[in-house]
C-alpha positions as CSV (number, residue, x, y, z in Angstrom):
1,X,-42.8,-70.1,59.3
2,X,-41.6,-70.0,62.8
3,X,-44.0,-68.4,65.2
4,X,-43.0,-65.4,67.3
5,X,-43.9,-67.1,70.6
6,X,-42.4,-70.5,69.6
7,X,-39.4,-71.9,71.6
8,X,-37.2,-71.3,68.6
9,X,-38.2,-67.7,68.3
10,X,-37.4,-67.2,71.9
11,X,-34.1,-68.9,71.8
12,X,-33.2,-66.9,68.7
13,X,-34.1,-63.6,70.3
14,X,-32.1,-64.4,73.4
15,X,-29.1,-65.3,71.4
16,X,-29.3,-62.1,69.3
17,X,-29.7,-60.1,72.4
18,X,-26.6,-61.9,74.1
19,X,-24.6,-61.7,70.9
20,X,-25.2,-57.9,70.3
21,X,-24.3,-57.2,73.8
22,X,-20.8,-59.0,73.6
23,X,-20.0,-58.2,69.9
24,X,-18.9,-54.6,70.6
25,X,-15.1,-54.0,70.4
26,X,-14.0,-57.6,71.0
27,X,-10.8,-56.9,68.9
28,X,-8.2,-54.6,70.1
29,X,-6.9,-52.1,67.5
30,X,-5.3,-53.5,64.3
31,X,-3.1,-50.6,63.5
32,X,-0.6,-49.3,65.8
33,X,1.7,-46.3,65.8
34,X,5.1,-47.2,64.3
35,X,6.9,-44.3,66.1
36,X,8.8,-43.3,62.9
37,X,10.9,-40.1,62.7
38,X,9.4,-37.5,60.2
39,X,12.7,-37.5,58.0
40,X,15.9,-39.4,57.5
41,X,19.0,-38.2,59.7
42,X,21.5,-39.5,57.0
43,X,21.9,-37.7,53.6
44,X,20.0,-39.0,50.6
45,X,21.8,-40.1,47.5
46,X,21.1,-37.8,44.6
47,X,22.8,-39.7,41.6
48,X,20.2,-41.3,39.2
49,X,16.5,-41.8,39.3
50,X,15.0,-45.3,39.5
51,X,11.4,-45.5,38.8
52,X,10.7,-49.1,39.7
53,X,12.8,-50.7,42.4
54,X,11.1,-54.1,41.5
55,X,13.2,-53.9,38.0
56,X,16.4,-52.8,39.7
57,X,18.5,-55.8,38.8
58,X,17.5,-55.4,35.1
59,X,18.8,-51.8,35.2
60,X,22.4,-52.8,36.1
61,X,23.0,-53.6,32.4
62,X,24.4,-57.0,33.4
63,X,22.3,-59.9,31.9
64,X,24.4,-62.5,33.9
65,X,23.5,-61.0,37.1
66,X,19.8,-61.3,36.5
67,X,20.3,-64.9,35.3
68,X,22.2,-65.7,38.5
69,X,19.5,-64.1,40.7
70,X,16.6,-66.1,39.0
71,X,18.5,-69.3,39.1
72,X,19.3,-68.8,42.9
73,X,15.7,-68.0,43.6
74,X,14.6,-71.0,41.8
75,X,16.6,-73.3,44.0
76,X,16.7,-71.4,47.2
77,X,15.3,-73.5,50.2
78,X,14.2,-70.4,52.0
79,X,12.1,-69.3,49.0
80,X,10.6,-72.6,48.5
81,X,9.7,-72.8,52.2
82,X,8.2,-69.3,52.1
83,X,6.1,-70.4,49.1
84,X,4.8,-73.4,50.9
85,X,3.8,-71.3,53.8
86,X,1.9,-69.1,51.2
87,X,0.0,-72.2,50.1
88,X,-0.6,-73.5,53.6
89,X,-1.9,-69.9,54.6
90,X,-4.2,-69.8,51.4
91,X,-5.7,-73.2,52.5
92,X,-6.2,-72.0,56.1
93,X,-8.0,-68.9,54.8
94,X,-10.4,-71.2,52.7
95,X,-11.0,-73.3,55.8
96,X,-11.8,-70.3,57.9
97,X,-14.0,-68.7,55.4
98,X,-15.9,-71.9,55.0
99,X,-16.8,-71.8,58.8
100,X,-19.1,-68.7,57.9
101,X,-21.1,-70.7,55.5
102,X,-23.6,-73.5,55.9
103,X,-22.6,-77.0,55.3
104,X,-24.5,-79.4,53.1
105,X,-23.9,-83.3,53.0
106,X,-25.5,-85.8,51.1
107,X,-26.1,-89.5,52.0
108,X,-27.6,-92.3,50.1
109,X,-28.3,-95.9,51.4
110,X,-29.9,-99.1,50.0
111,X,-30.7,-102.3,52.0
112,X,-32.3,-105.6,51.1
113,X,-33.3,-108.4,53.3
114,X,-36.1,-110.1,55.4
115,X,-37.1,-108.7,58.8
116,X,-38.5,-112.1,59.9
117,X,-38.7,-115.8,58.8
118,X,-40.9,-116.5,55.8
119,X,-41.4,-112.8,55.1
120,X,-40.8,-111.7,51.7
121,X,-37.7,-109.8,50.6
122,X,-37.8,-106.0,51.1
123,X,-35.7,-103.3,49.5
124,X,-35.2,-100.0,51.4
125,X,-33.7,-97.0,49.6
126,X,-33.0,-93.6,51.4
127,X,-31.6,-90.2,50.2
128,X,-30.9,-87.3,52.6
129,X,-29.5,-83.8,52.4
130,X,-28.2,-82.6,55.7
131,X,-27.5,-78.8,56.4
132,X,-25.9,-77.4,59.3
133,X,-25.1,-73.6,59.9
134,X,-23.6,-72.0,63.0
135,X,-25.0,-68.4,63.2
136,X,-21.9,-66.3,63.9
137,X,-23.7,-63.8,66.2
138,X,-20.6,-62.6,68.2
139,X,-18.1,-62.7,65.3
140,X,-15.9,-65.6,66.5
141,X,-15.7,-67.1,63.1
142,X,-15.4,-63.8,61.4
143,X,-12.4,-63.1,63.6
144,X,-10.7,-66.3,62.5
145,X,-11.5,-65.4,59.0
146,X,-9.9,-62.0,59.2
147,X,-6.8,-63.6,61.0
148,X,-6.4,-66.1,58.1
149,X,-6.7,-63.4,55.6
150,X,-4.0,-61.4,57.4
151,X,-1.8,-64.5,57.8
152,X,-1.9,-65.0,54.1
153,X,-0.9,-61.5,53.3
154,X,1.9,-61.8,55.8
155,X,3.2,-65.0,54.2
156,X,3.0,-63.5,50.7
157,X,5.1,-60.6,52.1
158,X,7.6,-63.1,53.7
159,X,7.9,-65.0,50.4
160,X,8.9,-61.7,48.8
161,X,11.3,-60.9,51.6
162,X,13.0,-64.2,51.0
163,X,13.5,-63.5,47.4
164,X,14.8,-60.2,48.0
165,X,17.3,-61.7,50.5
166,X,18.5,-64.2,48.0
167,X,18.9,-61.5,45.3
168,X,20.9,-59.3,47.6
169,X,23.1,-62.2,48.7
170,X,23.7,-63.1,45.0
171,X,24.5,-59.6,44.0
172,X,26.9,-59.0,47.0
173,X,28.8,-62.3,46.1
174,X,28.8,-61.4,42.4
175,X,30.2,-57.9,43.0
176,X,32.8,-59.4,45.5
177,X,33.9,-61.8,42.8
178,X,34.2,-59.0,40.3
179,X,36.4,-57.2,42.5
180,X,38.3,-60.3,43.4
181,X,39.3,-60.8,39.9
182,X,40.4,-57.1,39.7
183,X,42.5,-57.7,42.8
184,X,43.8,-60.8,41.2
185,X,45.0,-59.0,38.3
186,X,46.7,-56.4,40.3
187,X,48.3,-59.1,42.3
188,X,49.6,-60.9,39.2
189,X,51.0,-57.7,37.6
190,X,52.7,-56.9,41.0
191,X,54.1,-60.6,41.2
192,X,55.5,-60.3,37.7
193,X,57.1,-56.9,38.4
194,X,58.7,-58.3,41.6
195,X,60.0,-61.5,39.7
196,X,61.5,-59.2,37.0
197,X,63.2,-57.1,39.7
198,X,64.4,-60.3,41.4
199,X,66.0,-61.6,38.2
200,X,67.7,-58.3,37.4
201,X,69.0,-57.9,40.9
202,X,70.3,-61.5,40.8
203,X,72.2,-60.8,37.7
204,X,73.7,-57.7,39.3
205,X,74.6,-59.7,42.3
206,X,76.4,-62.3,40.0
207,X,78.3,-59.6,38.2
208,X,79.4,-58.1,41.6
209,X,77.4,-54.9,41.2
210,X,75.0,-55.6,44.0
211,X,75.4,-57.3,47.4
212,X,74.1,-60.9,47.9
213,X,71.7,-59.5,50.7
214,X,70.1,-57.2,48.2
215,X,69.5,-60.2,45.9
216,X,68.1,-62.2,48.8
217,X,65.6,-59.4,49.4
218,X,64.6,-59.3,45.9
219,X,63.9,-63.0,45.9
220,X,61.9,-62.8,49.1
221,X,59.8,-59.9,47.6
222,X,59.1,-62.0,44.5
223,X,58.1,-65.0,46.5
224,X,55.9,-62.8,48.8
225,X,54.3,-61.2,45.5
226,X,53.7,-64.7,44.2
227,X,52.2,-65.9,47.4
228,X,49.9,-63.0,47.4
229,X,48.7,-63.8,43.8
230,X,48.1,-67.4,44.8
231,X,46.1,-66.4,47.9
232,X,43.9,-64.0,45.7
233,X,43.3,-66.6,43.3
234,X,42.1,-69.0,46.0
235,X,39.8,-66.3,47.3
236,X,38.2,-66.0,43.8
237,X,37.8,-69.7,43.6
238,X,36.0,-69.7,47.0
239,X,33.6,-66.9,45.8
240,X,32.9,-68.7,42.5
241,X,31.9,-71.9,44.5
242,X,29.7,-69.7,46.8
243,X,27.9,-68.6,43.5
244,X,27.7,-72.3,42.5
245,X,26.0,-73.0,45.8
246,X,23.6,-70.2,45.6
247,X,22.6,-70.6,42.0
248,X,22.8,-74.4,41.6
249,X,24.5,-73.9,38.2
250,X,27.3,-76.3,37.1
251,X,30.6,-74.9,37.9
252,X,32.2,-75.2,34.4
253,X,29.3,-73.4,32.8
254,X,29.3,-70.6,35.5
255,X,33.0,-70.1,35.1
256,X,32.7,-69.8,31.3
257,X,29.8,-67.1,31.8
258,X,31.9,-65.3,34.4
259,X,35.0,-65.1,32.2
260,X,32.8,-63.4,29.6
261,X,30.8,-61.1,31.9
262,X,33.4,-59.9,34.3
263,X,35.7,-58.4,31.7
264,X,34.5,-55.0,32.8
265,X,34.1,-54.2,36.5
266,X,30.5,-54.9,37.9
267,X,28.8,-51.7,39.0
268,X,25.5,-51.3,40.9
269,X,23.0,-48.8,39.6
270,X,21.8,-45.9,41.9
271,X,18.6,-46.0,43.8
272,X,16.2,-43.1,44.7
273,X,14.9,-42.8,48.2
274,X,12.0,-40.9,49.4
275,X,12.7,-38.5,52.1
276,X,9.6,-39.6,54.2
277,X,10.6,-42.8,56.2
278,X,7.0,-43.9,56.6
279,X,6.7,-44.2,52.8
280,X,9.9,-46.0,52.6
281,X,9.1,-48.5,55.3
282,X,5.7,-49.3,53.6
283,X,7.8,-50.9,50.9
284,X,9.5,-53.2,53.4
285,X,7.9,-56.8,53.1
286,X,9.1,-57.8,56.6
287,X,7.6,-54.7,58.1
288,X,4.3,-55.3,56.2
289,X,4.4,-58.9,57.4
290,X,4.9,-57.7,61.1
291,X,2.0,-55.3,60.6
292,X,-0.2,-58.1,59.3
293,X,0.9,-60.2,62.4
294,X,-0.6,-57.5,64.6
295,X,-3.9,-57.9,62.8
296,X,-3.8,-61.7,63.3
297,X,-3.0,-61.2,67.0
298,X,-5.9,-58.8,67.2
299,X,-8.3,-61.1,65.4
300,X,-7.4,-64.1,67.7
301,X,-8.0,-61.9,70.8
302,X,-11.6,-61.3,69.3
303,X,-12.1,-64.9,68.8
304,X,-10.9,-65.7,72.2
305,X,-13.4,-63.2,73.8
306,X,-16.2,-64.5,71.5
307,X,-15.8,-68.0,73.0
308,X,-17.2,-66.8,76.2
309,X,-20.6,-65.9,74.6
310,X,-23.5,-68.2,73.5
311,X,-23.3,-70.1,70.2
312,X,-26.3,-70.8,68.0
313,X,-26.4,-73.6,65.5
314,X,-29.3,-74.4,63.0
315,X,-29.7,-77.7,61.3
316,X,-32.0,-79.1,58.8
317,X,-32.6,-82.1,56.5
318,X,-34.5,-83.1,53.4
319,X,-34.9,-86.8,52.5
320,X,-36.7,-89.3,50.4
321,X,-37.5,-93.0,51.2
322,X,-38.5,-95.8,49.0
323,X,-39.6,-99.0,50.2
324,X,-40.5,-102.2,48.1
325,X,-41.8,-105.4,49.5
326,X,-43.9,-108.3,47.7
327,X,-44.3,-106.2,44.5
328,X,-45.7,-103.1,46.5
329,X,-43.8,-99.9,46.3
330,X,-44.0,-97.2,49.0
331,X,-42.4,-93.7,48.7
332,X,-42.0,-91.2,51.5
333,X,-40.6,-87.7,51.5
334,X,-39.4,-86.2,54.8
335,X,-38.0,-82.8,55.9
336,X,-37.0,-81.2,59.1
337,X,-36.0,-77.6,60.4
338,X,-34.0,-77.9,63.6
339,X,-32.9,-78.4,66.0
340,X,-32.0,-74.8,66.8
341,X,-29.3,-75.2,69.4
342,X,-28.1,-72.6,71.7
343,X,-24.9,-73.3,73.7
344,X,-24.3,-71.1,76.7
345,X,-20.8,-71.5,78.4
346,X,-21.3,-71.9,82.2
347,X,-18.2,-73.2,83.6
348,X,-14.9,-74.3,82.3
349,X,-12.5,-73.7,85.2
350,X,-11.2,-70.4,83.8
351,X,-10.2,-72.0,80.6
352,X,-11.8,-69.3,78.3
353,X,-10.6,-66.4,80.4
354,X,-7.1,-67.8,80.3
355,X,-7.3,-68.1,76.5
356,X,-8.2,-64.3,76.3
357,X,-5.3,-63.5,78.6
358,X,-2.9,-65.5,76.5
359,X,-4.3,-64.0,73.3
360,X,-3.8,-60.5,74.6
361,X,-0.3,-61.3,75.6
362,X,0.4,-62.5,72.0
363,X,-1.2,-59.2,70.8
364,X,1.2,-57.2,73.0
365,X,4.2,-59.3,71.7
366,X,3.0,-58.7,68.0
367,X,3.0,-54.9,68.7
368,X,6.5,-55.0,70.3
369,X,7.8,-57.2,67.3
370,X,6.3,-54.8,64.8
371,X,7.8,-51.7,66.3
372,X,11.1,-53.5,66.7
373,X,11.0,-54.4,63.1
374,X,10.3,-50.8,62.1
375,X,13.4,-49.6,64.2
376,X,15.5,-52.2,62.6
377,X,14.4,-51.0,59.1
378,X,15.1,-47.5,59.9
379,X,18.6,-48.4,61.1
380,X,19.4,-50.5,57.9
381,X,18.2,-47.7,55.8
382,X,20.3,-45.1,57.7
383,X,23.4,-47.2,57.8
384,X,23.2,-47.9,53.9
385,X,22.8,-44.2,53.4
386,X,25.8,-43.3,55.7
387,X,27.9,-46.0,54.0
388,X,27.0,-44.5,50.6
389,X,27.8,-40.9,51.7
390,X,31.1,-42.2,53.1
391,X,32.2,-44.0,49.9
392,X,31.2,-41.1,47.8
393,X,33.3,-38.8,50.0
394,X,36.4,-41.1,49.8
395,X,36.1,-41.8,46.2
396,X,38.2,-38.9,44.9
397,X,40.8,-39.3,47.6
398,X,41.2,-42.8,46.7
399,X,41.7,-42.0,43.0
400,X,44.3,-39.3,43.9
401,X,46.2,-41.7,46.3
402,X,46.2,-44.4,43.7
403,X,47.6,-42.2,40.9
404,X,50.1,-40.5,43.3
405,X,51.6,-43.6,44.5
406,X,51.6,-45.3,41.1
407,X,53.6,-42.2,39.8
408,X,55.9,-42.6,42.8
409,X,56.5,-46.2,42.2
410,X,57.4,-45.5,38.4
411,X,59.9,-42.8,39.4
412,X,61.4,-45.1,42.1
413,X,61.8,-47.9,39.6
414,X,63.5,-45.6,37.2
415,X,65.9,-44.3,40.0
416,X,66.5,-48.0,41.0
417,X,67.4,-48.9,37.3
418,X,69.9,-46.1,37.4
419,X,71.4,-47.1,40.7
420,X,70.0,-44.1,42.5
421,X,67.6,-45.8,44.7
422,X,68.0,-48.9,46.9
423,X,65.9,-52.0,46.6
424,X,64.4,-51.2,50.0
425,X,63.1,-48.0,48.8
426,X,61.6,-49.6,45.6
427,X,59.9,-52.3,47.7
428,X,58.5,-49.6,49.9
429,X,57.1,-47.7,47.0
430,X,55.7,-50.9,45.5
431,X,54.0,-51.9,48.6
432,X,52.4,-48.4,49.1
433,X,51.2,-48.4,45.5
434,X,49.8,-52.0,46.0
435,X,47.9,-50.8,49.1
436,X,46.6,-47.7,47.4
437,X,45.4,-49.5,44.3
438,X,43.8,-52.3,46.3
439,X,42.1,-49.8,48.6
440,X,40.5,-48.1,45.6
441,X,39.1,-51.4,44.2
442,X,37.7,-52.3,47.8
443,X,36.1,-49.0,48.0
444,X,34.3,-49.6,44.8
445,X,33.1,-52.9,46.1
446,X,32.1,-51.3,49.4
447,X,29.9,-48.8,47.4
448,X,28.4,-51.6,45.4
449,X,27.5,-53.5,48.7
450,X,26.0,-50.2,50.1
451,X,23.7,-50.0,47.1
452,X,22.7,-53.5,47.6
453,X,22.1,-53.0,51.2
454,X,20.1,-50.0,50.5
455,X,18.0,-52.0,47.9
456,X,17.5,-54.6,50.6
457,X,16.6,-52.0,53.3
458,X,14.0,-50.4,51.0
459,X,12.2,-53.7,50.5
460,X,13.2,-54.7,47.0
461,X,10.3,-53.2,45.3
462,X,7.5,-54.9,47.4
463,X,4.0,-53.7,46.7
464,X,1.4,-54.7,49.2
465,X,-1.4,-54.2,46.6
466,X,0.6,-56.7,44.2
467,X,2.4,-59.1,46.6
468,X,3.2,-61.4,43.9
469,X,5.1,-59.0,41.5
470,X,8.3,-60.5,40.4
471,X,11.8,-58.8,41.2
């Protein structure tokens, strides 16, 4: 037992007094105000109810989309890198937590030899257990442990954010490809109609019922329609190759799957949004990660400040020695408690104070980054909501426009066949109808992309309590 008036007791008492004096509030606040408005300024979508955003892709009713997302996440370099950072952060947390515990090492040795000429051979065997423990009086190691734990949580959130980004990119490309095929079908039908008009006009010109210039205009229109169809097919090929690059699937297999799945237009499912921005932003993995970075920065400030206080280290050992010489065996057991070492920082040229200033600057930067991430998240949600409202408001007008121009085109074609309308009138009606039909399809794509953007802005079903939950 250590006596109260022993040197070790006096050193321990001094260290405790210094530690308790410097332990108060070394870390700045880990939670800061996000400065979020009490409610959204854009109208909320009311179509549908989605209970779990994490299962949103399965609710699309499109198994191929789910398959493509899973394949893309499996081969994505950003997801793989994020997962590696999670493993690295987990290892760093283990290392940081280990610093709070004693270390225990074992050593064993054996020697045989003669210490002097004509002396009998001697055998010496030793076994030792060496223990060392830094008493974390001020909380320096605890601060590092808290920082490592927060960094692990941030890394897990960033991994989920990478998966959400990949899923959103695949979905946006998939919906774009679906619309591209619809536009291609429209372009091909338009090209066939123009080709038929050009053929009939050419026959009329040969019979003398139409001027050569009219036949030339019809051929030019047919060539333009064919070129438009080829350009649209090229765009679809490029979108397909983009999906191949994202998913890593063989292109022939992917094309076969697409030919079966895209028979009907792809349509995104609606998402329900809470009216309280703070609740919504809590689902954002990037916002959560930025918040954890504030905790990391705060802990590092505490660690930097703690380095200016004394450090106390306790060592001890237990050993056994066995010696044999000339048939005589000698055994000896040893143990020691100490030394109890107190290290007091005296002069370092301002290095520790500079480390504190640098850590506080990083803490300020982390707060600014967190608040900036929150503002960006609010902007993304608001923009997605505005785009959804806009596409919903334009939907009926687009339908009416497409139907009206289609009826006008049919009437003009009938009049042209009876010789009551010119080819210029027909081409003008055809061009207007094509633009209206394309605009309606593009509006549907814009709405799908707005749903995907809202899914991305809402965090993709991230749950801080269960950061490893799959999409």
